[in-house]
C-alpha positions as CSV (number, residue, x, y, z in Angstrom):
1,X,0.0,0.0,0.0
2,X,1.3,3.4,-0.9
3,X,1.5,6.0,1.9
4,X,-1.3,8.6,2.0
5,X,1.2,11.4,1.3
6,X,2.5,9.8,-1.9
7,X,0.7,12.1,-4.3
8,X,2.2,15.2,-2.6
9,X,5.7,13.8,-1.9
10,X,7.6,16.4,-3.9
11,X,5.8,19.2,-2.2
12,X,6.4,17.7,1.2
13,X,10.1,17.3,0.5
14,X,10.2,20.9,-0.7
15,X,8.7,22.0,2.6
16,X,11.2,19.9,4.6
17,X,14.0,21.6,2.7
18,X,12.6,25.0,3.7
19,X,12.4,23.9,7.3
20,X,15.9,22.6,7.1
21,X,17.0,26.1,5.9
22,X,15.2,27.7,8.8
23,X,17.1,25.5,11.3
24,X,20.4,26.3,9.6
25,X,19.4,30.0,9.9
26,X,18.9,29.5,13.6
27,X,22.4,27.9,13.8
28,X,23.9,30.9,12.0
29,X,22.1,33.3,14.4
30,X,23.6,31.5,17.4
31,X,27.1,31.5,15.8
32,X,26.7,35.3,15.1
33,X,25.6,36.0,18.7
34,X,22.2,37.3,17.7
35,X,19.7,38.5,20.2
36,X,18.0,35.7,22.2
37,X,14.4,36.8,21.4
38,X,15.1,36.8,17.7
39,X,16.5,33.3,17.9
40,X,13.4,32.1,19.9
41,X,11.2,33.7,17.3
42,X,12.9,31.7,14.5
43,X,12.7,28.5,16.6
44,X,9.0,29.1,17.0
45,X,8.5,29.6,13.3
46,X,10.4,26.3,12.6
47,X,8.2,24.5,15.1
48,X,5.1,25.9,13.5
49,X,6.3,24.8,10.1
50,X,7.0,21.2,11.4
51,X,3.5,21.1,13.1
52,X,1.9,22.2,9.8
53,X,3.7,19.5,7.9
54,X,2.7,16.9,10.5
55,X,-0.9,18.0,10.2
56,X,-0.7,17.6,6.4
57,X,0.7,14.1,6.7
58,X,-1.9,13.2,9.4
59,X,-4.7,14.5,7.1
60,X,-3.4,12.5,4.2
61,X,-3.2,9.4,6.5
62,X,-6.8,9.8,7.5
63,X,-8.1,10.4,4.0
64,X,-6.1,7.6,2.4
65,X,-5.0,4.9,4.8
66,X,-7.7,5.1,7.4
67,X,-10.4,5.6,4.8
68,X,-9.2,2.6,2.8
69,X,-9.4,0.4,5.9
70,X,-12.9,1.6,6.7
71,X,-14.0,1.0,3.1
72,X,-12.5,-2.5,3.2
73,X,-15.0,-3.5,5.9
74,X,-12.3,-5.8,7.4
75,X,-12.9,-5.4,11.2
76,X,-9.2,-6.2,12.0
77,X,-7.9,-3.6,9.5
78,X,-10.5,-1.0,10.8
79,X,-9.5,-1.7,14.4
80,X,-5.8,-1.5,13.6
81,X,-6.0,1.8,11.7
82,X,-8.3,3.3,14.3
83,X,-5.9,2.5,17.1
84,X,-3.0,3.7,14.9
85,X,-4.7,7.0,14.2
86,X,-5.6,7.5,17.9
87,X,-2.0,6.8,18.9
88,X,-0.7,9.3,16.3
89,X,-3.1,12.0,17.5
90,X,-2.0,11.3,21.1
91,X,1.7,11.6,20.2
92,X,1.0,14.8,18.2
93,X,-1.0,16.4,20.9
94,X,1.6,15.7,23.5
95,X,4.1,17.8,21.6
96,X,1.9,20.9,21.7
């Protein structure tokens, strides 16, 4: 089975490269002894970008993987995907 994000893989990789650039920018800011609050602002922006990416992947997972399990009607698959989804939501909500 292909992952739910497969159709948007190039876009997701592009977003990850932008986030990687943000992190490198934070590293340069620290190396350049920039003001603490400015660094924290950039870290917050990088965290927001990662959260947005995570929500996109979670959305794709629900619309593709979970939906396919529900459509299959196989109780075991439905139960597994439901538990998997709930665990992912719990992990994601703990980081906030």
